N, C-alpha and C positions, 0 to 999 in steps of 0.2 A: 270226225269228232262230233259234229252236229248229229249225225245218225246215231252214234253211241249214246249221246245225251238224250236224244228222243226215245231210244229204246229203254233207257233207265227211267225216264218219266212215265212211259207206258206201263212198265212193270210196277213202279211205285203206285200208279193209279189203280192197279188191281187189288190193292190193300194187302198183298201177300207179305210185305215186310213188317206189318204191324203186330201180328200175334207174337206173344212172348216166346212161344215154343219155336217159332221160326228163327228169331234172333239168337236164342241159345244154341240152336242147331248150327248156325253159321259160326258162332264163336267156338263151339266144339270142333268144328271142321278146321278153323284157323289154328287152334291149339295143336291138333294132331299134325297138321302140315308143318308147323314150326318144329315140332319134334322130329318129324320125318326128314326135313330138309336141314336139320341143325348142322350136320357136317358140311353141307354145301355153303351154308351161310358163313361158317367160320372160314372156309377156304377162300370165298369171294372177298371178304373184308380184309383178310391178310394179304391177298394179292393186290388189293387197291391201295392200302397204306399201312400194312404190316401190323394190324391190330391183333393181339393174341386172343386165343380162345377164352382165357380167364377173363380178360377185360371185356370181351364181346358178350360173354354170358352175364357177368355181374352188372355191367352198365347198360345192357340192351335186352338180351333175350329173357333173362330172369324177370325183368320189369314188365315185359310183355305178358309172360305167363301170369304174373300177379294181377295185371290189368284184366286179363280174361277171366281169371278165377273170381276176382271181386265183382266184375260185371255180372257173371252168371249167378253168383250168390245173392246179389242185391237187386237184380233187374226187376223182379216182380214188385218189390217195394218202390224202387225209383219210378216205375212207370204207372204206379197206381194213382187213381183219382185222389187228389189231395183236398180234404174238406177244410174250409176256413169259416170263421164266424160271419154271419150275415149282419148287415146294418139294420138298425131299428126302422129306418125309413122304408125298408123293403119288407117289413113284416106283413104276412108270414111267408118265409122263404128259406131256402138253404143255398149256400154258396160253395163252389168247389173249383179246382183247377184241373184241367185235363192236359196231360203231357203228350203232345203229338209230334211225330217226326217232321222235319222240315222238308224233306224230299230228296232231290238229286244233289249230292255234295261233291265238291272238289277238294282234295287234300293234296297240298304241295309239300313234299318232305324236304329235309335238309341233309347235307352230306356228312356232317361231322359225327352224328350217330344215326347212320342211314336206316337201320332197322327200327330202332325205337321211335325216332321222330317221323317216320313214315307210317308205321303200323299202330302206334298208340292212338293217334286221332282216328284212324280207321276203326279200331276196336270201339271207341266211344260212339262213332257214327252208326256202326252196326247195332250196338246196344240200344241206341235211340230209335232204331227202325228205319234208317235211311238207305238209299243206294249210294255207291261211292265210285268216283273215278280217282285213282291215285296216280299222281305224277311224282315219282321219286327223283332225287337229284341225279343228274347225269355225270357229276364229277367222279364219284366212285362207280365206274361203269360196270364192274362185275357184280357189285351188290345190287345195282339197278336191274341187271339181267336176271339174277337169281330171284329177286322179288317178282319180276315179270313172269318167270317160269312157275314159281310157287302159286301165284294167284290166278294167272290167266289159263292155266291148264286144269284148275280145280274148282273155279267158280264160274257161274254163268255171267257173261259180260253185262247183261242188263241189270245185274245186281252189284257186282264188284269187278273192276277192271283196272289194270295197270296200263298207263300210256307212257312209254319211254320217250326220251328226247331231251333237247336242250332249250335254248331261248325261243327258237321259232315255234316249237310245239307248245311250250308254256304260253306264249303270246296268243296262239290260236285258241287254246283252252280258255284263256281269260276273256276272249271276245264273247263267249257263250253265256247264257243266262242260267246260272246255277241257283239253287235255293240256299246254298251256304258255301263259303270258301274258307278253308283253313290253311294258313301259310306259316311255315317255320323258316326263318332265314334272316338275312340282314335287314336293317332299317331302310337302306337304299332301295332294295327290291320290294320291301313291304309297302313302300309308298306307291310303287307301280301297281302292285296288286290291289291296293286300296282304291286307287284311281279307276282301275278297270271295273272293280266291283260297284263303284258309285254310279256308273252309267246304267246299271240295272237295279240299283238300290238293293244289291245282294248283301246280306249280313256277312261280316267277316270276323274271324279270329286271327290276329297277327301275333305270332310268337317271335319276337325280335331279340335284341341284345342290348349292347351298351357297355360302358366302362364301369364294371362292378367293383367297388372298392372293398378292401378289408381294413378295418380301423383297429390298430393294435395299441392298447393302452399300457402304461408302465406297470399297472397292478395285475396284469394277466399272468397266467401260468405259462411262462415264456417257452419252455421246451416243448410242451404239448401244443401250444398255439402254432409254433413253427412246424412241427410234425404234420399237423392237420392242414396247414396252409400249403406246404410243399406238395402233399398228396393231391389236394384239390386243384392246385395250379397246373401241375405237370401231368395229371391224368389226361390221356389222349393228346399229349404234347401241347397242352393248353388250348386245344381246339374244342372248347366247351363253352356254351353260351353263358353259363352261370359260374365259370371259373373266376377266381379273384383276378381282376384285370390289373390292379396295382395295389400297393400297400401304403397306407398312411400310418406311420409309426411315431409314437411320442418321442420327442427329441432326446429325452433323458436315457432311453434304452436303445437308441438307434444302433450304436456300435455293437452292443451285446446281441441285438436282434440279427444284424447282418452276419455276425460270426456264426450264430446258431443256424441261420439259413444256409450258409455255405456248408457247414458240417452235416446238416441233415440231407442236403442234396447229394453230397459225396457218398454218404452212407447208404442211400437208396440205389446207387449204381444204375441210373436210368440208361437203358439202351434197348434197341429193338431185339438184340440177342438175348437179353434178360427177360423179354416178354412183358416189360412194363413201360414201353415207350412206343411211339409210332412215328411214321413219316409225316411231313407236311403234305397236304392233300395234292397239291400240284405245283408246277413251276411258278405260276403267277403269284400264288400266295407265299411261296418261298422267297421270291424276290421282294415282295411287299414287306415281309418281315425283316429281311436284311436291312432295309432302309431305316428301321427303327433301332438297330444296334449301333449305338454310339460308342466307339472303342474307348474314348476317354472316360466314359461313365460306367464301363463294365466292372462290376465287383467280383462276379464269378461267371465263368462260362464264356460264351461268345464264339465258340468254335462251330464251324458249319461244314457239311459235306454236300455240295451242290448236286452231285450225280445221284446221291441217295435221298435227296431232299430231307436231310437231317439237320436240325438246329439243336445243339445241346441246351439243357436248361441254363438260362442266362438271367442274371440279376443285375439291374442297373441301379446305381446309387447317386446321391446328390442331384436328384431330378426335381424339376419344378413343373407346374401345370402348362408351361409353354413349350416343353420339350416335345420333339417329334413323336415320341412314343405315347404321348398323352393326347394326340389329336384325333385318334380314332380307336375303336375297339381293337385290341391287339390280336386276339384269337390265335395265339401261338405261345411258345415256351419262353417268353420274354417277360420279366417281372420288374417293373420300375418301383423303386422305394422312395417315398417322399416323407420327410420328417416334418413334424409340426410341434409348436410350443404348448398349445392348449386347445381344448375343444372349442373354446370361444373364438379362436382364430380360424379353425378349419371348418366348422359347421356352416357358417355363412357361405363359404366357397362351395361346399357340397350342395347346399340348398339351391344355388344358382346354376349348377350344372344340369344337363339333361338327366332325367330320372332313369337310373339304371335298372336292369332286370333283377339284380341281387345286391345285397350289402351284407357284410359280415363284421361282427363286433366282437372283439376279444378283450374282456375286462372281468374283474372280480367285483366291480362296483355296481350295485343295483342303480344308484343314482346316475352314474355315467351312461349305463345301458339305456335307461329310460330317457335321458337327455338326447341321446343319438336317435333312438327309435322315434321319438316325438318330432324331432327337427327334420330328419331326412326322409324323403319319399322314395320308395323303390318297390319293385314287384314282390319280392319275398327274400328271405334271408335266414341267418342263423346267429346265435350268440355262442361264442367259443367253439365254433366249428364252421365248415364251409361246404357247400355243394350238396350235402346229404339231405337237405330238406326236400329234394326232389323225390326221395324214396318214400315219403309219407303221402299216400293218395288221398288222405282226408284233408289235405291242404290244397286249395286252388293254386295252380301254377300258371303264372302269366305276368306280363309286364304292366307298366303304367307310363303314359306319355309316349316318349320316343322309343321305349323298350317294349311296347306292345299294346294290343287291345284285346280284352277278354282273357279267359283262363280255361283250363281244363284239368284233367286227372280225376279219377273216381266219379262221384256223383256230379261234380262240377263239369266233367267231360260229357256225361249224359245230358246235362242241362244245356251245355254249349251247342249240342246238335238237336235240341228240342224246342218247340214252341209251347209256351205255357198259356193255354187257352182258358180265359177267365169266364166263369159261368155263374149266373144267378137263376135259380129255379123257383118260380113263384107258385104258391098254393092257389087253388081255385075256390076254396070254401069261404074266403073272406076278401072283400075289396074295400079298402078305406077310401072315402070320397075326397080326401083333403087336396089332392093334386088337380082335381077337375074343376071346371067352371061351375058356378060363379066363384071368383076369388073373394070371398067375404072376409071381413075383419076377424071374425071368429076362427075361420080356417087358417088365416095367416098366423094368428097367435099360436095355434096348435102346431103348424109347420115349424115355427121358430123353436118351440119346445122340443119337438122331436129331433130337429137337427142339432140342437145343443146336447141332447142325450146320446146321439149316435156316435 
């Protein structure tokens, strides 16, 4: 691994990755390879946890194509020297910002969307002019293998290389001194990555998670709100970092909401056989989720098939914040519902909880919407929908506090893997004597005036 990193450092030092033409050529190559391997990508992810072609394309592959297309279209503009105003104190001069790549980068992908969450940061890193070592998650073993095949047989290892493996391999990689580490995963592992990076003062982006609430007010369009929430929650069997983790529903509509929730889940016919549902990724996560299902609290669902790692969509009612389902991010098809009397009672509680990756607000009231958005801190979210904000690359995607550090997507992703070098270029046809000795009273007076005007 050290030899691989050294090779990438040497290649980066040749300046070969910096020309815009080189970056676009690599993005073109990756796009063609995704199309060439699309069938293998579908087969691998279905073998790992029964994800359908439809869901794989719409939630992963299509977004990667969009990322590549956007990067190629905007790369010249993103990478261009950015001119900014000069201060009067530096007259005569011009000021500008140079966007330069950071160098050798490590991207550690996640298992729940193994193509998107591995390759989207890689696309951003390539666009910014870096070399990359990609460590995909080992949990979906077949998707890891197909990523290794796609990349390692088509790219030079000194530019882009997949390193497969589990905790031992990741641990060894984290001992090395990269120029940037990008990690997607749990807060627990994020802390380990952050600690390892700190030893080398390596900059990091941590895309983590948390318990993302959906707040449902009595004045919302209930049927539409429920339809959107059910889709967002049970997509990928709830194994989505920005899925609604739990529902906060206004007490006056709790019964109607729960009934609508049950009806909508039934109407969707969630199952692997219907190609709109997936397995839980492994036995450990299956067992972890089982501990959250309190039979006395089940409003709908609760049935499981251990041999197939299937947990049907499950709704829990009469839940409070002390319930076992509220102690950690669920990351599965279990949906606790908590009722509240008014925003004045629930917002202080949300304010004191760890900041989540997402929050969703369902209301027709502008006043209530503004009250929630002003009071609650979170990474990103939506009003009257859920999850779909990830599809807008103009929005930075990232967490805050315990849900992450930094952001990416679109230009924000390019900036994530770039250093913004600040420059002032002074003219040589004039040199004001004010900063030089002797520091006379007259010069001091002029310095004060200029600094006030700057």
